[in-house]
C-alpha positions in Angstrom: 165.1 56.1 252.2 163.0 56.9 255.2 161.9 59.9 253.6 160.6 58.5 250.7 158.5 55.9 253.0 157.2 58.7 254.7 156.1 60.5 251.8 154.6 57.3 250.5 152.7 57.0 253.3 151.4 60.5 253.6 150.4 60.2 249.5 147.9 56.7 250.6 146.7 58.5 253.9 145.6 61.8 251.7 143.8 59.3 248.9 142.2 57.5 251.9 140.8 61.2 253.5 139.9 62.0 249.6 137.9 59.1 249.2 136.3 59.6 252.3 135.4 63.2 251.4 134.2 62.3 248.3 132.3 59.3 249.9 130.5 60.0 253.7 129.2 56.1 253.1 129.9 52.9 251.5 127.1 50.1 251.3 128.2 46.8 249.0 130.2 48.1 246.0 128.3 51.7 245.8 129.5 55.0 247.8 127.8 57.8 248.6 128.0 61.3 249.7 125.7 64.2 251.6 124.6 67.0 249.4 126.0 70.5 249.9 123.3 71.3 252.1 123.5 68.1 254.2 120.0 67.1 253.7 119.7 64.1 251.1 122.5 61.7 250.0 123.5 60.8 246.2 125.3 57.9 244.8 129.0 59.1 243.8 130.4 56.1 242.4 131.6 52.8 242.9 134.0 51.2 245.3 136.2 49.8 241.8 135.5 50.6 238.3 135.4 46.9 237.9 132.0 46.3 239.3 129.5 44.4 237.3 126.2 45.5 239.7 125.2 48.8 241.4 122.4 48.0 244.3 121.6 50.9 245.1 119.8 52.3 249.0 117.1 54.2 249.6 118.8 55.5 252.9 122.5 55.6 254.2 123.6 56.4 257.3 126.5 58.9 257.8 127.6 59.6 261.3 124.6 58.1 263.1 122.1 60.2 260.8 120.1 59.0 258.1 120.0 59.9 254.6 117.5 59.4 251.9 119.3 58.9 248.7 117.3 61.3 246.1 120.1 61.2 243.1 123.0 59.5 241.0 125.9 62.1 241.2 127.5 63.6 238.4 130.3 61.0 236.3 129.4 58.6 239.4 130.0 55.7 237.0 131.4 57.6 234.0 133.4 54.6 232.0 132.4 51.7 234.6 132.8 49.0 231.5 131.9 45.6 233.3 128.7 47.6 235.0 125.6 45.2 233.3 123.2 46.0 236.4 121.5 48.8 238.1 119.1 49.0 240.8 117.7 52.4 241.7 115.6 52.8 245.2 112.1 54.5 244.5 113.3 58.0 246.7 115.4 58.5 243.6 114.5 61.9 242.1 117.2 62.7 239.4 119.9 61.7 238.1 122.9 63.7 237.0 125.2 64.6 234.2 127.4 62.0 232.6 126.1 59.4 235.5 126.3 56.4 233.5 128.4 57.9 230.5 129.8 54.9 228.6 128.5 52.3 230.5 129.0 49.9 227.7 127.5 46.7 229.1 125.2 48.1 231.0 121.8 46.3 229.8 119.7 46.3 232.9 118.0 49.9 234.7 114.8 50.6 235.6 113.6 53.7 236.3 112.1 54.6 240.0 108.8 56.1 239.7 109.0 59.3 241.4 112.5 60.2 238.9 111.6 63.8 237.7 115.4 64.7 236.5 117.6 62.9 234.0 120.2 65.2 233.2 122.7 65.9 229.9 124.5 62.7 228.3 123.6 60.7 231.6 123.2 57.2 229.6 125.2 58.2 226.5 126.8 55.5 224.7 125.1 52.7 226.9 125.3 50.6 224.2 123.4 47.4 225.3 120.6 49.1 226.7 117.8 47.5 225.3 114.6 49.3 226.3 113.7 52.4 228.3 110.8 53.4 230.0 110.6 56.8 231.2 108.6 57.3 234.5 105.4 58.8 235.0 106.6 62.1 237.1 109.8 63.3 234.5 109.8 66.7 234.2 113.7 67.0 232.5 114.8 64.8 229.7 118.6 66.3 229.2 120.6 66.9 226.1 121.6 63.8 224.4 120.8 62.1 227.5 120.4 58.7 225.5 123.1 59.4 222.5 124.7 56.5 220.5 122.5 54.0 222.6 122.8 51.9 219.6 121.3 48.5 220.8 118.0 50.6 222.0 115.2 48.8 220.5 111.8 50.4 222.2 111.4 53.7 223.7 108.2 54.9 226.0 107.7 57.7 227.7 104.9 58.0 230.1 102.2 60.6 230.2 104.5 63.1 232.6 104.8 66.9 233.2 107.8 66.3 230.2 107.2 69.1 227.5 110.6 68.6 225.7 112.3 65.7 224.0 115.9 67.6 224.1 118.8 67.9 221.8 120.2 65.2 220.5 117.9 62.9 223.3 117.9 59.8 221.3 120.9 60.7 218.5 122.0 57.7 216.5 120.1 55.3 218.3 120.4 52.8 215.4 118.4 50.0 216.4 115.4 52.1 218.1 111.8 50.6 216.7 109.3 51.6 218.9 108.6 55.0 220.4 105.4 56.1 222.2 105.0 59.6 223.8 103.1 61.0 226.0 100.3 63.8 224.7 101.9 66.8 226.9 105.1 66.6 224.2 105.2 70.4 222.7 108.7 70.2 221.5 111.0 67.8 219.7 114.9 69.9 220.0 117.1 69.8 217.8 119.2 66.1 216.5 116.5 64.6 219.3 116.0 61.5 216.9 118.6 61.7 213.9 120.0 58.8 212.4 117.3 56.6 214.1 117.4 54.5 211.3 115.3 51.4 212.1 112.1 53.8 213.2 109.4 52.9 211.4 106.4 55.3 212.7 106.2 57.6 215.0 102.8 58.8 216.7 103.6 62.5 217.3 101.1 63.6 219.9 98.3 66.1 218.8 99.9 69.1 221.6 103.0 69.2 220.1 104.0 72.3 218.0 107.6 72.5 217.1 110.1 70.3 215.5 113.6 71.0 215.6 116.8 71.3 213.1 117.7 67.8 212.1 115.2 66.1 214.6 114.4 63.1 212.7 116.8 63.2 209.8 118.1 60.1 208.3 115.2 58.1 210.2 115.3 56.0 206.8 113.1 54.0 207.6 109.9 56.0 208.9 107.1 55.0 206.2 104.5 57.2 207.7 104.0 60.8 209.0 101.2 61.8 210.9 101.9 66.0 211.5 99.7 67.1 213.7 97.3 70.2 213.9 98.9 72.1 216.4 102.2 71.8 214.6 103.5 75.7 214.2 107.2 75.2 213.5 109.6 72.9 211.7 113.4 73.5 211.2 115.7 72.9 209.0 116.9 69.3 207.5 114.2 68.3 210.0 113.7 65.2 208.0 115.9 65.2 205.4 117.1 61.7 204.5 114.1 59.6 205.6 114.5 57.4 202.4 110.8 55.4 203.2 108.7 58.3 203.3 106.1 58.6 200.6 103.2 61.0 202.0 103.4 64.5 203.8 100.1 66.6 204.6 101.6 69.6 205.8 98.9 71.1 208.4 97.2 74.6 208.5 99.0 76.5 211.1 102.8 75.7 210.2 104.2 78.9 209.4 107.7 78.7 209.8 109.5 76.0 207.8 112.9 75.3 207.7 115.5 74.7 204.8 115.9 71.5 203.2 113.1 69.5 205.8 112.7 66.9 203.2 115.9 67.1 200.9 116.7 63.3 199.8 113.5 61.8 200.9 114.1 59.4 197.8 110.8 57.7 198.1 108.6 61.2 198.8 105.5 60.8 196.0 103.0 63.0 197.1 102.6 66.2 199.5 99.7 68.5 200.3 99.5 72.0 202.0 96.6 72.1 203.5 95.0 75.7 203.3 96.2 77.9 205.4 95.1 81.4 207.3 98.9 82.6 207.3 101.7 83.1 204.4 104.3 80.5 204.2 107.5 79.9 202.0 108.5 76.7 201.0 112.2 77.3 201.0 115.7 76.4 200.2 115.9 72.7 198.8 112.9 71.9 201.0 112.2 69.0 198.4 115.7 68.9 197.0 116.5 65.4 195.1 113.1 64.0 195.7 113.4 61.7 193.1 110.1 60.6 193.4 107.7 63.4 194.0 104.5 63.3 191.6 102.9 65.3 193.0 102.6 68.8 195.1 99.3 70.8 196.0 101.1 74.4 197.2 100.0 76.3 200.1 97.3 79.0 198.7 99.2 81.6 201.1 102.2 80.9 199.3 104.8 83.8 199.1 108.2 82.3 198.0 109.4 79.4 196.5 113.6 79.2 197.7 116.3 78.2 196.0 116.6 74.6 194.7 113.5 74.3 196.4 112.5 71.6 193.9 115.8 70.6 192.3 115.7 67.2 191.0 112.4 66.3 191.4 112.0 63.8 188.4 108.9 62.5 188.6 107.2 66.3 189.0 104.6 66.6 186.0 102.8 69.8 186.9 103.1 73.0 188.8 100.3 75.3 189.6 101.8 78.1 191.7 99.3 80.0 193.6 98.1 83.5 193.2 100.0 85.5 195.9 103.4 84.0 195.2 105.9 86.4 194.6 109.2 84.9 193.8 111.2 82.0 192.1 114.4 81.4 193.6 117.8 80.1 191.5 117.3 76.8 190.4 114.3 76.2 191.9 112.9 73.2 189.8 116.3 72.4 187.6 116.3 69.3 186.3 112.7 68.5 187.1 113.1 66.1 184.2 109.3 65.1 183.6 107.8 68.7 184.5 105.4 69.4 181.5 103.4 72.4 182.6 103.8 75.1 184.8 101.4 78.0 185.8 102.7 81.2 186.9 100.2 84.0 188.7 99.9 87.2 188.2 101.3 88.4 191.6 105.2 86.6 190.4 107.8 89.6 190.6 110.7 87.3 189.8 112.2 84.4 188.6 116.0 83.5 189.2 118.4 82.0 186.9 118.4 78.6 186.0 115.0 77.9 187.7 113.5 75.6 185.3 116.5 74.8 183.5 117.1 71.2 182.2 112.7 70.6 182.6 113.5 69.0 179.1 109.5 67.5 179.4 108.4 71.4 179.9 105.7 72.1 176.8 103.8 74.6 178.5 104.1 77.6 180.4 101.4 79.8 181.6 102.3 83.3 182.8 99.1 85.6 184.1 101.6 88.9 184.9 100.3 92.0 183.3 103.9 93.7 182.6 106.1 91.5 182.0 109.8 91.4 183.4 112.8 89.8 182.5 113.6 86.5 183.7 116.9 85.4 185.6 120.2 84.2 183.1 119.4 80.7 181.7 115.6 80.3 183.5 114.3 78.3 180.6 117.2 76.7 179.5 117.3 73.1 178.1 113.6 73.0 178.2 111.3 71.2 175.3 111.5 72.1 172.1 107.9 72.4 171.8 107.2 74.4 174.6 104.9 77.0 174.2 104.4 80.5 176.0 100.6 81.6 176.8 100.3 84.9 178.3 97.4 87.6 179.0 95.1 88.7 176.3 97.2 91.5 174.5 100.8 91.0 175.7 102.5 88.8 172.9 104.3 91.7 171.7 105.5 93.0 175.5 106.5 89.7 176.0 109.1 89.4 173.4 110.4 92.9 174.0 111.1 91.4 177.8 113.1 88.2 176.6 110.3 85.8 176.2 111.0 85.2 172.6 110.5 82.2 170.1 114.1 81.5 170.7 113.2 80.8 174.2 109.5 79.3 173.8 110.3 77.1 170.4 106.5 76.0 170.4 105.4 79.4 169.8 104.0 82.4 172.4 100.1 82.6 172.6 97.8 85.1 174.0 94.9 84.4 176.3 91.4 84.7 175.1 90.2 88.1 175.9 88.7 88.3 179.3 84.9 88.0 179.3 83.4 90.8 179.7 85.6 93.1 177.4 85.0 94.0 173.7 87.3 95.2 171.3 87.4 99.0 169.7 89.2 100.6 167.3 92.5 102.5 168.9 91.9 106.3 168.0 88.3 106.7 167.8 86.8 109.6 168.4 83.5 108.9 169.1 84.1 108.0 172.2 86.0 108.6 175.6 88.5 106.3 176.6 89.3 106.3 180.3 92.3 104.1 182.4 91.2 101.9 184.7 91.9 104.6 187.4 89.1 106.7 185.8 91.9 109.2 184.0 91.0 110.0 180.3 93.2 109.0 177.9 93.7 111.0 174.7 95.8 108.4 172.6 94.7 104.8 173.4 97.3 102.2 173.2 96.4 98.8 170.8 96.3 95.9 173.1 95.3 97.9 176.7 92.2 98.0 178.5 90.4 101.4 179.0 86.5 101.9 180.0 84.6 103.4 177.5 80.5 104.2 177.8 81.1 102.1 181.3 82.6 99.2 179.7 85.6 97.1 179.9 87.2 97.8 176.1 90.2 96.2 174.4 92.1 98.6 171.9 92.6 97.1 168.5 94.0 98.3 165.7 93.6 102.1 164.4 
């Protein structure tokens, strides 16, 4: 019996010493610890997990020495479910990871003006926090810092040295409506505002260069988007599921565009790519299931149209693919039931499987490719029974031989007019010497091909 009593009291003493080592000072209901280097103090927690108010002092005395309180330590108030109000001193410089994690009754906190660092998950799931103003000296906003703060309505980031809105910083803040960002922000990282479904507008700063993966995915109330001239990169799914968005103007210097950027933006009606000096691609499923898309002005530097890029864009009526584009991916325009006209440039080298399948209104395909090739399986399956294929002058038979037949294009195959400045002569004429376009003499000119005769371009006709 005596042994049990001794063990009990030993446990009590060790627990007290443990608390003493972790808390060098206690003021009110807040505990403080000295830093590892002994030069300042930080908050280490509360005297009880049931406290409702944490009034943090600016200075504390430990062993007759005064210390400035510069931070709130890691896990300090994690899961303090009754904590509703926190008063932070002006001396505070940092808030460590998980410091206020899941304080689900916290409704009042003012960030000190000199605060420089808010670390990962510092305020995650503080579900009753209604507004946040991040101060003017903030340098770091940690990943998922305010994740799941579903009561957060207003966010103001004051002009500060902050350059990056970090990964998941406001992920799933479903009530967030008003966002104000400083001019110095260069990066909005992955998932930063994902599923912030109450945001209606957001002013992106002119310094912004990168929008990460899923950054605004599921922002279903976002009705307008002004992408700044400075922007260089947009990640996968960045604006997917923004179902209220109606128009996008793509700036000139965006060279890196991800997959599925605007997938499922069901009210998007118009997209314009500004004339750009860089070569770009419309990648996989970029506008997939944008059911209301009516107009697309493609970039002049377009290289590739990815798989499913415009799949199920039901209201799209015409597509003019610019010179320089080299391929159209599988299912790229599948199910575009209102698409009536397509123009394909001479540089196009590949048309993928099922590229235009189910374009039931398609009645005109104009292709400028001089040397035809076989298109992908079922690329033009289930198009209009009246669809006409228009090919370069003198190339109809070559297209038929490559598989572009009247069985596919039931409206027939037509040739473009003879190019200006070219005259037609009989093939095999001996009175003139024929040269190909590289200047080499041709003994037996072929019908429909272009040659040079007496300094003029000519098309060889019937012998």
